[in-house]
C-alpha positions in Angstrom: 103.4 20.6 34.2 106.6 21.3 35.4 108.9 22.9 32.6 111.4 21.0 31.4 113.6 24.6 30.8 115.8 26.6 33.4 113.3 29.6 34.9 115.4 32.4 33.1 116.2 30.8 29.9 113.8 34.4 28.4 115.8 36.6 30.7 115.5 40.0 29.5 114.1 39.1 26.6 110.7 41.4 25.1 108.3 39.4 23.5 105.4 40.6 21.6 102.4 38.4 20.5 99.1 39.1 18.6 96.4 36.7 19.6 98.3 36.4 23.0 95.1 37.2 25.5 93.3 34.1 24.8 93.9 30.5 24.3 97.0 29.1 22.5 98.8 32.7 22.2 98.1 33.4 26.0 99.7 30.0 27.4 102.5 31.1 25.4 102.8 34.4 26.9 102.4 32.9 30.5 105.4 30.3 29.7 107.4 33.7 27.9 107.1 35.6 31.3 107.6 32.5 33.6 111.1 31.9 31.7 111.9 35.8 32.0 110.3 37.7 29.6 108.8 40.7 29.6 105.6 40.5 27.9 103.0 42.7 25.4 100.5 41.4 24.0 97.9 42.7 21.2 94.2 41.8 20.7 90.8 43.5 19.1 88.9 43.2 22.6 90.2 45.4 25.4 88.2 43.2 28.1 90.1 40.2 27.1 93.4 42.3 27.1 92.9 43.5 30.8 91.9 40.1 32.2 94.9 38.3 30.6 97.0 41.0 31.8 95.8 41.1 34.8 96.5 37.0 34.9 100.2 37.3 33.7 100.9 40.5 36.2 99.6 37.9 39.0 102.5 35.6 38.1 104.6 38.6 38.9 105.2 38.5 34.5 106.1 42.3 33.4 103.0 42.4 31.5 101.3 45.0 29.2 98.2 44.5 26.7 97.6 46.8 23.8 94.4 46.8 21.3 95.0 46.3 18.0 93.7 44.4 14.8 97.0 43.0 12.8 94.6 43.8 9.3 95.6 47.5 10.0 98.9 48.6 9.3 98.5 51.5 11.3 97.6 49.6 14.7 100.4 46.9 13.6 102.7 49.9 13.7 101.5 51.4 16.8 101.4 48.6 18.9 105.2 47.3 17.9 105.9 51.4 18.2 104.3 51.3 21.9 106.3 47.8 23.2 109.4 49.1 22.3 109.0 52.5 24.1 107.6 50.6 27.1 110.2 47.7 27.7 112.7 49.9 25.6 113.7 47.1 23.4 111.7 44.1 21.4 113.5 40.7 20.6 110.4 38.0 19.9 107.7 38.7 18.0 104.8 36.1 18.0 102.4 35.8 15.3 98.9 34.2 16.8 96.3 36.0 15.8 94.0 34.0 13.5 90.5 34.0 12.2 88.3 30.1 11.5 85.0 29.1 11.3 83.7 25.8 9.6 81.6 26.4 6.2 81.7 24.5 2.9 83.8 26.0 -0.2 80.0 26.9 -1.6 79.1 28.8 0.8 82.2 30.6 1.7 81.8 34.0 0.0 84.8 35.6 -1.0 84.7 38.6 1.3 84.9 35.5 4.1 87.8 34.2 2.6 89.9 37.4 2.2 89.0 37.9 5.7 90.5 35.3 7.1 93.2 35.5 4.7 93.8 39.1 6.0 94.0 38.2 9.3 96.4 35.4 9.3 98.8 35.5 6.4 98.3 39.4 5.5 98.7 39.9 9.6 101.3 37.8 9.9 103.3 39.5 7.4 102.4 43.3 8.6 102.8 42.5 11.8 107.0 41.1 10.9 107.3 44.3 8.6 106.2 46.7 11.3 108.4 45.0 13.9 111.6 44.7 11.5 113.3 47.8 12.5 113.4 46.9 16.0 114.1 43.6 15.9 117.3 43.9 13.5 118.7 45.8 16.3 120.5 43.0 17.8 123.3 43.6 14.8 123.7 42.2 11.2 124.4 38.3 10.5 127.8 36.7 10.0 128.5 38.5 13.4 128.7 37.4 16.9 125.5 39.8 17.9 122.2 37.8 17.7 119.0 39.8 16.3 115.3 39.2 17.0 113.3 35.9 17.1 110.2 35.6 14.7 107.6 32.6 15.7 104.7 32.3 13.1 101.4 29.9 14.6 100.3 28.0 11.8 98.4 24.3 11.1 98.7 21.2 9.8 95.5 21.4 7.8 97.4 21.9 4.3 99.5 19.2 4.6 96.7 17.5 2.8 93.2 18.8 2.8 90.4 18.9 5.4 86.3 19.1 5.1 85.3 23.0 5.3 88.3 24.6 5.9 89.8 25.6 2.5 90.1 29.6 4.0 92.1 28.6 6.7 94.1 25.8 4.3 95.3 28.3 1.9 95.6 31.3 5.0 98.3 29.0 6.8 100.0 27.4 3.3 100.7 31.6 3.3 101.9 32.1 6.4 104.5 29.0 6.0 105.7 30.5 2.9 106.1 33.8 4.8 108.2 31.8 7.7 110.2 30.4 4.7 111.0 33.3 2.9 111.4 35.7 5.3 113.9 32.9 7.5 115.8 32.9 4.4 116.3 37.2 3.8 116.3 38.1 6.9 118.8 35.3 8.8 120.8 36.4 6.2 120.7 40.1 6.1 119.9 40.7 10.4 120.4 37.2 12.2 116.6 37.5 12.5 115.6 33.6 13.1 112.0 32.7 11.9 110.0 29.7 12.5 106.9 28.3 12.8 104.9 25.7 15.1 102.0 23.7 13.1 99.8 22.8 16.6 97.5 20.0 15.8 94.2 18.8 17.9 94.5 21.2 21.4 92.2 19.7 23.3 91.7 22.5 26.1 91.1 25.5 23.4 87.8 27.2 22.9 88.6 26.4 18.8 88.9 22.7 19.4 85.2 22.5 21.6 83.9 24.9 18.5 85.7 23.0 15.8 85.7 19.7 17.0 83.5 18.6 20.3 83.7 15.8 22.4 81.3 13.8 20.4 83.7 14.0 17.4 86.9 13.9 19.0 86.2 11.3 21.6 86.1 8.9 18.2 89.1 11.0 16.4 91.6 9.9 19.6 91.4 6.1 18.3 93.3 7.3 15.6 95.7 9.3 16.8 99.6 7.9 16.8 99.4 9.0 20.8 96.2 8.3 21.3 95.3 11.7 22.7 95.1 15.0 22.1 97.6 17.5 22.8 97.8 20.6 25.2 98.4 24.5 25.1 100.9 23.5 27.4 102.5 21.5 24.7 102.8 24.3 21.8 104.0 26.8 24.3 106.9 24.5 25.4 107.9 24.2 21.5 107.6 27.9 21.4 110.2 28.7 24.4 112.7 26.6 23.0 112.5 27.6 19.4 112.8 31.5 20.6 115.4 30.2 22.9 119.1 30.2 22.6 118.4 26.2 22.7 117.0 26.5 19.0 119.8 29.0 18.2 120.4 27.1 15.0 116.6 26.6 13.4 115.5 28.8 11.0 112.9 28.4 8.3 111.2 25.4 9.7 107.4 24.8 10.9 107.7 22.2 13.7 103.7 20.1 13.6 103.5 19.3 17.0 100.8 17.5 16.5 102.0 13.5 18.0 102.0 13.0 14.2 98.7 12.5 13.2 99.7 14.5 10.2 101.0 11.4 9.0 97.7 9.8 8.8 95.7 11.8 7.0 93.5 11.6 5.2 91.4 12.9 8.0 89.5 10.5 10.2 86.2 13.0 10.6 83.4 11.9 8.3 82.2 14.3 6.3 78.5 14.3 7.2 79.6 14.7 11.1 81.4 18.2 10.3 78.6 19.2 8.0 76.3 19.0 10.9 78.8 20.5 13.0 79.0 23.4 10.9 75.6 24.0 10.9 75.3 23.9 14.9 78.3 26.1 15.0 76.6 28.6 12.6 73.4 28.7 14.9 75.8 29.6 18.3 77.3 32.0 16.0 74.2 33.9 15.4 73.1 33.8 19.2 76.6 35.0 20.3 77.6 38.6 18.7 81.3 38.6 19.9 83.5 36.2 17.3 84.4 35.9 13.7 82.5 35.8 10.7 80.3 32.9 9.7 79.6 31.5 5.8 77.1 34.1 5.6 79.7 36.5 4.6 
């Protein structure tokens, strides 16, 4: 789809994205680059990073990848510093790294709960903490100069409740709290804007196919206000808007991009269908070594 924004709306900006090598994070990386930004992506899997960087460069986007785990402060510090050294500045931080798997609360171990909290919420804060010194170089508050921008990818799960998602719901609630508090503190002190996006069901993602395959989401579409799933492009366009000058007076807000679905909660997926799906996902996870922890943690 054609972007509604000018091609140079992010010209001269440098963006660092965790989880920027795949899924929604990669689409945001690509759209940032197509709108003039230089892009650094951070992830744990070198093969995924290399493939993503190669694709970005095929669009003539200045791009680089850095291996790192957001759960490790030393990795966060190294990647932020490497981004600054490579491009000479850092203007935008996007926290898109996330963990998820279906599991009933009674079967979820504290270690499994902690893993998702560490990736989503602690990892988000860690990246923000390590990036602060570089983002605030735009200048202090109450002035004409502008500091950097942070965008945290959240979810709508915790607005009410969702089957087998207690760990992710708790983590994303924390992410939203981080967004609001940093927006208050760093917006006042450094002109750094901090916002979030809460995607709804996005059809063209691996996560959607894993957590709600076609046999379930085809029925769910009938209950959605717009009768359709979203696309990664929808999230990326919201991201471009929020980090650009078009969103220069938006701070401390997490924008749901879900077609209004969260307004119709409670969720329409029956518990038994989700339960059967979680068992199927668990079986697939045992067969595929690459991925996030399952309920056996």
